[in-house]
N, C-alpha and C positions, 0 to 999 in steps of 0.2 A: 504494500500500500504506500502511496506517495506520502512524503513528509513535508512539513512546513520548514521554512528557513529557520535555522537554529538560533540566530541572534535576535533577541527581542527588540521591539521598537522603542519601548520606554527607557528612560535613563535608569530607573530603578531596576528594570529587568536586565539591562546591560551590567549594572553593578553586581547583580546576583550571578550572572553568567561568568564574570571575571572571578568571583570568589569561588564558584563551583569548580572551575578549572584549577585555580590555585590550590584548593584543598585536596584535589584528587589526582593531580598529575604526577606526584612523587614516584609511585611504583612503576610508571610507564616511561620515565625519562630515558632509560637505556633501551627500552623496547622500540622507541621511535627515534633514537639517536639524537636527542635534543641537547643543545648546548646549555651548560649550567648557567651561563650569564643570561641567557634568554629566560630561563625559568625564574631566576632571581629578579630580573626586571619585571616580569609579568606579575609576580607576587607584590612588588612595590607599587605597580600600577593599580592593582586591585585594592590595596590598602588605601592609597591616596584618593582614588575616585570615590570610594564609599565615604571617606571622611569629608571630601569636598562637597559631595551631594548632600550629606546631612547638614553641613554648615550652610549651604546655599538655601536649604529649606528653612533653617532657623532664621537666616537673614531675611528671607521672604516674609516670614511671619512678623519679624520685627519691622520690616518696611510697612506692612499694613498697619501696625500699631502706631508708627510715626506719622503715617498719612492721617490717621484719625486724630492723633494728638495735634497735628498742625491745624486742623479745623477747630479743635477745642480751644487751643490757645489764642486763636484769632477771634472767635465769636462766642466761645462758651463762657461758663461762669466758674467752673472748678475742674480740677483734674491734676494729674501728675505726669511728669515726663517719663516715657518708657525707657527701660534700660537698653543699652547697646550690647548685642552679643559679641563675645570675643572667641578667639580660637581656643578650643579645649586643650588641656594639657596633653602633651604627647602627640600633637597633631603631626602627621608624617610629612617629611619634606616633599616638595613638589618635584615630580619627575619631568623629563622632557615632554613636550607636547606630542600628541599622537598616540594616546593609549589605545584607542580602538584600532588604528591602523596596525600597530604592533601585534595586538591580540589576534586580529584576523589573519595576519601572515603566519603566526604560530599555529593557529587552528588549521590553516590550509596545509602546512607541513605535516601535521598529524594525520589529517583526513586523507592525504594522498600517499601516505606510507603503506607499504605492502602488508604490514602487521595490523593495520587498522581494521576494526570490526564495528558493526553497529552497536553491539553491546558495550564496547569500550567507549564509543561516542556518547552513549546514554550516561555513562558514569561521569564523563568529563563535561557534559553539557553541550556537546557538539552535534547533537541530533535533535531536530525539531519534533514537535508533536505530530502524530499521524493525522492526516487529513480525513475527515469523514464527510459524507454527503448522501443525498438520496440515491437509492438503487435505480440506476437508469434502465436496467433490464425489465423492471416491473412497473415503473412509474407510468401513468397514463393520464392524458389531459381530460378534464371534465369540463366540456364547453357546452353552454346553452345560450340560445338567443331568443329574445322576446320581441316580436314585431311591434312597431309603434302604431300600426293601423289595426283597428278592430274589424273582424269580419262582419259584424252586424251590431245593431243597437243592443247594448247590454250583454253581448256575448263575449266570452273570454276565450282567448286563443292560447292553447297550451304551448309551452316552450318547445322549440324545434331542436331535436337531438342531433348529434353529429352524424349518426347513421342515416337519419331521415334526410338531412341536408345532402349527404353523399348520393343517396338514391335519386333525389330531385335533380341534382347536377348531372348525373349520368343519363337520366331520361331526357333532359333538355339537349344534351350533346347528341344523343341518338336521333332525336327528332330533327335537329339541324342537319345531321348527316344525310338523312333520308330526303329532306327537302332539296339539298344541294344536288343529290344524284338524279332528280327528276328535271332539273333545269336543262334546256337545250345548250349545245356548245356555243360559245361566243362566236359571233360573225366577225371575221377580220375586217378591218377598215380598209377599203380599196385605196390603192395608191393613185394619186392624180396623174392624168396624162400630161406629158410635157407640152409646152406650147409649140404650135407648128411654126416652123421657120420659113420665112418667105425671102426670096432673093431680090424682089423689087416691089414697087408700089402697086397697089390694087387699083385696077381701072374702075371708074364709077359706072354703075348700072344705069341704063336708060330704060324708059318705059317699054320700048320695042324689044330691047334685049331681054328684059325680064319676061315679056310675053312669049318670046321664042324659047327661052329656057324652060318655061312651064310647059310648052307643047313638045318638048323633047328635042328641039333644035340645038345645034351646037352654039355655045356662047362665043361671042367674038373674043379673040385673044387680046 
């Protein structure tokens, strides 16, 4: 079954993924041929990002309190200044920027190794959840249509089922086919005759010449 991408979208989910890898990679360092420096750096990255995320959430809450205090001190009647949060004791030193980039590179090395298995990936947090969905082999549409025109005053028309609509369409197609078969073949459009070419001007007809032509006499040249 297909799986989702292993890296969560939320920052808290990313922090949890860093920690899961940090806490479980120890027994597999030799299995995947990982460098000790990379493992040490990943652990430091996981520690710092969790601390920074927690402090940022604390600072966000303090920011909301100071926003409210700003309004109180401007137009209110009583209140007290909120405290400013400080770094907790033992706050880890900041690592170089690029925690996520380094983690994804390390994860790619592990997942592309010949000794990698899905079971190991589940332990390290490198396998996403299995995707679930409807069974496309058994799912069937349930389509009904209610006409907007009533067949008679006060009469109700039943919904038209999919099978009834299919039979109606087939009958209409058959009737159209029969009608087309009874029509005569199309008469081709005649091509126009080209204009007759003359080598010289036409002599005018006289009344006597017209009478002789009508009686079968030869017309003058």
